[in-house]
Steps between C-alpha positions, in 0.01 A plus 500: 500500500590421860153360569528268198807345660365453831338161551157436662684332793709824549181705500331273745798526731516875474126510580538289816805705622324830458157387616608312816459676834795587712638171665700500814729229655492425859647242740357305768684536835642170614323315219165399680398805719211730401489876510213716628497743208183525284452566136289795380129416391493336166871417481620140419847356583658177386785353693708209394755344729720195480738342747739209444688308768770260394727267688505336847762316708400150363372393169320719244251784582310751297195702580361763268190707574305745270260735642279715279283739686235760393397807725190709428430837664131479592506837693784733595514308837416146386715269266407153427774252405514146370801275464595157359792295613641254247802296602735220414678314780743224423751343721698184583694405812824302501574501871334185666514677840230748376194300593216476384608702194752243386256211493250702291734704289847343520738385249525549129168594355332530839 
């Protein structure tokens, strides 16, 4: 009776939850530094990082970067890693004293 009420989506979700390997959360020290620890042979790790910077003294400023990274344990003493940096950087400057930024990015809609 219980199985008849459970939808296929619910079964798929349960299958993913129970079949997924153990996942761990970690943090990068000071955002951009790298550690020296290696992964065991055959292990794979995915890291997703995102940093947003908003506001400056003049005008508008917004910088967002997103960093997906994959690490693969080749041997117990060797780990290979690959990362991609995707970012969006938008700003405008209202202070004419801030040259050359004001000439190129100044004013409304700069």
